[in-house]
Each structure stands twice: as C-alpha cells, then as structure tokens.
C-alpha positions as CSV (number, residue, x, y, z in Angstrom):
1,M,13.7,8.8,-21.9
2,E,10.7,7.6,-23.9
3,E,7.4,9.7,-24.0
4,N,4.6,7.6,-25.4
5,G,1.6,8.6,-27.5
6,C,0.7,12.2,-28.4
7,S,2.8,15.3,-27.8
8,N,2.1,18.1,-25.3
9,G,-1.4,19.6,-25.7
10,E,-2.7,17.0,-28.2
11,F,-4.9,15.0,-25.9
12,G,-8.3,15.2,-27.7
13,G,-10.8,13.0,-25.9
14,H,-8.1,11.7,-23.6
15,W,-7.9,15.0,-21.8
16,A,-10.9,14.3,-19.5
17,T,-9.5,10.9,-18.5
18,V,-6.1,12.5,-17.7
19,V,-7.8,15.2,-15.5
20,R,-9.9,12.6,-13.6
21,A,-6.8,10.5,-13.0
22,Y,-4.8,13.4,-11.9
23,C,-7.5,14.7,-9.5
24,E,-7.7,11.2,-8.0
25,L,-3.9,11.2,-7.7
26,M,-3.8,14.6,-6.0
27,D,-6.7,14.0,-3.7
28,A,-6.4,10.4,-2.6
29,V,-2.7,9.4,-3.0
30,I,-0.2,12.3,-3.0
31,P,-1.1,13.5,0.6
32,H,-0.1,10.1,2.0
33,L,3.3,9.8,0.2
34,P,6.6,11.2,1.5
35,P,8.0,14.1,-0.6
36,A,10.5,12.1,-2.8
37,E,7.8,9.5,-3.7
38,Q,5.4,12.4,-4.5
39,S,7.9,13.9,-6.9
40,L,8.7,10.6,-8.6
41,Y,5.1,9.4,-8.9
42,H,4.1,12.8,-10.4
43,R,6.9,12.4,-13.0
44,L,6.1,8.9,-13.9
45,F,2.4,9.8,-14.3
46,R,3.5,12.6,-16.7
47,L,5.5,10.1,-18.7
48,S,2.9,7.4,-18.8
49,H,-0.8,8.2,-18.5
50,V,-0.5,11.8,-19.8
51,Q,1.0,10.2,-22.9
52,Q,-1.9,7.7,-23.2
53,S,0.1,4.7,-21.9
54,P,0.1,2.9,-18.6
55,C,3.9,2.6,-18.7
56,T,7.1,4.4,-19.6
57,K,10.7,3.4,-20.1
58,C,13.6,5.5,-18.6
59,R,16.8,5.3,-16.6
60,Y,17.1,6.1,-13.0
61,E,19.6,8.8,-13.8
62,E,17.1,10.6,-16.0
63,L,14.4,10.4,-13.3
64,A,16.8,11.9,-10.8
65,A,17.6,14.8,-13.0
66,Q,14.0,15.5,-13.9
67,C,12.8,15.2,-10.3
68,G,15.6,17.2,-8.8
69,L,16.6,14.3,-6.6
70,S,19.8,12.3,-5.9
71,L,20.1,8.9,-7.6
72,S,20.0,7.2,-4.2
73,T,16.8,9.0,-3.2
74,V,15.2,8.0,-6.5
75,R,16.1,4.3,-5.8
76,R,14.5,4.5,-2.3
77,A,11.4,6.2,-3.8
78,V,11.0,3.5,-6.4
79,K,11.3,0.9,-3.7
80,G,8.6,2.7,-1.6
81,L,6.2,3.1,-4.6
82,R,6.7,-0.6,-5.4
83,T,5.9,-1.6,-1.8
84,K,2.7,0.5,-2.0
85,T,1.7,-1.2,-5.3
86,L,1.7,2.1,-7.1
87,I,4.3,1.1,-9.6
88,K,5.7,-2.1,-11.1
89,T,9.2,-2.2,-12.7
90,V,10.9,-4.4,-15.3
91,W,14.6,-3.8,-15.5
92,E,16.5,-4.1,-18.8
93,S,20.3,-3.8,-18.7
94,K,20.7,-1.8,-21.9
95,N,17.4,0.0,-22.3
96,G,16.6,1.3,-18.8
97,T,13.7,0.3,-16.7
98,T,10.0,0.0,-17.7
99,F,7.7,1.5,-15.1
100,V,4.1,0.4,-15.0
101,V,2.3,3.2,-13.3
102,Q,-0.8,2.0,-11.3
103,L,-3.8,4.2,-10.7
104,L,-5.9,3.9,-7.5
105,S,-9.0,3.3,-9.6
106,T,-7.5,0.3,-11.4
107,L,-6.0,-1.5,-8.4
108,S,-7.8,-4.7,-7.3
109,H,-8.1,-3.4,-3.7
110,R,-7.3,-0.2,-1.8
111,P,-3.6,-0.2,-0.8
112,S,-3.0,-0.6,2.9
113,F,-0.9,2.6,3.3
114,L,-4.0,4.7,2.5
115,P,-6.6,5.5,5.3
116,R,-9.7,3.5,4.9
117,R,-12.9,5.2,3.9
118,G,-15.6,5.2,6.6
119,R,-18.6,2.9,5.9
120,A,-21.0,1.0,8.0
121,A,-19.4,-2.1,9.5
122,S,-20.4,-5.6,8.8
123,P,-22.4,-7.0,11.7
124,S,-20.3,-10.2,11.7
125,L,-17.0,-8.3,11.9
126,A,-17.9,-5.1,13.8
127,L,-16.3,-4.3,17.1
128,L,-16.6,-1.5,19.5
129,S,-13.5,0.6,20.0
130,R,-11.2,-1.4,22.2
131,P,-7.5,-1.6,23.1
132,P,-5.2,-3.9,21.2
133,I,-5.4,-7.6,22.1
134,Y,-1.8,-7.8,23.2
135,D,-2.8,-5.7,26.2
136,A,-4.2,-8.9,27.6
137,F,-0.8,-10.7,27.4
138,S,1.3,-11.1,30.4
139,P,3.8,-8.1,30.9
140,E,6.7,-10.3,29.7
141,D,4.8,-11.6,26.6
142,R,3.4,-8.1,25.8
143,A,6.9,-6.6,25.8
144,L,8.2,-9.4,23.6
145,F,5.3,-9.1,21.2
146,V,5.7,-5.3,20.8
147,E,9.5,-5.6,20.4
148,C,9.1,-8.3,17.7
149,K,6.4,-6.2,15.9
150,Q,8.7,-3.2,15.8
151,R,11.5,-5.2,14.3
152,L,9.5,-6.5,11.4
153,G,10.1,-3.3,9.4
154,P,7.7,-1.5,7.0
155,I,8.0,-3.9,4.1
156,R,7.0,-6.9,6.2
157,M,4.3,-4.9,7.9
158,N,2.8,-3.9,4.5
159,E,2.8,-7.6,3.5
160,L,1.0,-8.6,6.6
161,T,-1.5,-5.8,6.3
162,D,-2.3,-6.8,2.7
163,T,-2.7,-10.4,3.8
164,A,-5.1,-9.3,6.6
165,V,-7.1,-7.0,4.2
166,E,-7.5,-9.9,1.7
167,W,-8.6,-12.3,4.4
168,L,-11.1,-9.9,5.9
169,T,-12.4,-8.8,2.5
170,E,-13.2,-12.3,1.6
171,R,-15.2,-12.7,4.8
172,A,-16.9,-9.4,4.2
173,R,-18.3,-10.6,0.8
174,G,-15.7,-8.8,-1.2
175,N,-16.1,-5.3,0.2
176,P,-13.0,-4.1,2.1
177,E,-15.0,-1.2,3.5
178,L,-17.2,-3.4,5.6
179,F,-14.9,-4.2,8.4
180,T,-13.6,-1.8,11.1
181,D,-10.1,-0.6,11.7
182,E,-10.1,-2.4,15.0
183,V,-10.8,-5.7,13.3
184,L,-8.0,-5.0,10.7
185,R,-5.6,-4.2,13.6
186,D,-6.5,-7.4,15.4
187,K,-6.1,-9.5,12.3
188,I,-2.7,-8.0,11.6
189,D,-1.7,-8.7,15.3
190,E,-2.9,-12.3,14.9
191,L,-0.6,-12.8,11.9
192,I,2.3,-11.3,13.9
193,F,1.3,-13.4,16.9
194,S,1.5,-16.6,14.8
195,E,4.8,-15.6,13.3
196,V,6.7,-14.5,16.3
197,F,5.4,-16.8,19.1
198,G,5.9,-20.5,19.3
199,P,3.1,-23.0,20.0
200,E,3.6,-23.1,23.8
201,R,3.6,-19.3,24.1
202,R,0.6,-18.9,21.8
203,R,-1.6,-21.4,23.6
204,P,-2.9,-19.2,26.5
205,Y,-3.9,-16.4,24.1
206,E,-5.4,-18.1,21.1
207,G,-9.0,-17.5,22.4
208,L,-8.4,-13.8,22.2
209,F,-8.7,-13.9,18.4
210,M,-11.9,-15.9,18.2
211,H,-14.0,-12.9,17.4
212,L,-12.3,-12.7,14.0
213,Y,-13.9,-16.1,13.0
214,Q,-17.4,-15.5,14.3
C-alpha cells in the first residue's frame, strides 16, 4: 500500500489544511454514511489527504485488513462511496486500485445523499409544504407509480436526484440552496413519472408539474 508525501507527524504548514478537511469530514459527511463506508472513507482520507495527495493506490485486501472489514464489505463500501461521489477509482490489474478521495469542499455541488442546508427559498421556485404530487393520481396510477419508484433502487434514485439538483440549480442561478425540498421532491417525481409512465398514462397529470417551470 502506498503512502504519499511526508511521513507521520511531518506536516508543517499542511497540518492546518488537514485539520480543516478532517473537521469537515467528521461534521458534514461521516454522520450520513453507514458504518462500513465511514471506516473506509476514514482510511482512504488517511492514505491520501493526510499524506498531501488527493489519491492513494492500494489493494482491496489491504483495505479490508486495515479497516477490520471483510473483502465483500469493502467492495460494497467502495461502490457506495463511488455512488455518493466521495471517491473515484481507477483499477489496475497488477498495481492495485487508485482511489481519488473527494472532499466536500472541492465537489462541484453538494451530493444528494446529504441533507440540504436551510436557506431562503427562491421566489420563483418556492412552495408551501404540500403532499407529493402523486397523491393527485387515481388510486390505480398512484399504486403503480409508488411500486415503480420503489423498484428503481438506490443507484438509479441517486442518479435521478443528481439530475434534478442540476436542473433546479441552473434555474436558481447556480445556487442549489435556493430551492425547497418540496420542489426537489417534485422534480425527482417528475423524472420518475416520465420514465415509468407511457404518453397516454402521463397525459391527465402533466399539468401537475407546471409549477416547476414558472
């Protein structure tokens, strides 16, 4: 396993940067990760940013031993951290895997798995608290929509959430904190609605999403 840069304790001016990054990690990210992903992200942070590098190269077996996890659990945790955009990986057959360890402060936008910070809502996108739009569907269509939504799985839901955040952020003049959670929920449901319902089934409900475009 490769450790980059300086050895333990020899941080110099880098120490303040490491402390700030670690506090951000502990306060804003770790509480929202499952235990295996917490352990793995901690270890990868130790092997990369603490060593003055955004990346580290190691084998899954080495990570499993150092995190006290099984190999299969490490593989699942890596997949989870990739889905959350906290790491990127480049696999090399003979030399292990290169892990690029992302920090929250360096990401282009706040990952969708994190709770959104409360800010004043944009007047053009703001909504009062309201039930989900599919409550206005017929009982049959509502049941079908909810079933299809549950079958999408976490990876597809994360993809749709990121698409919704990007679309709304553009309409909010580049600030992802300006739209409400209700608007984000409705945009995600609109994407699911377009994906799982055919044109005939969508037609009676398309007006329900018009508030997103006003």
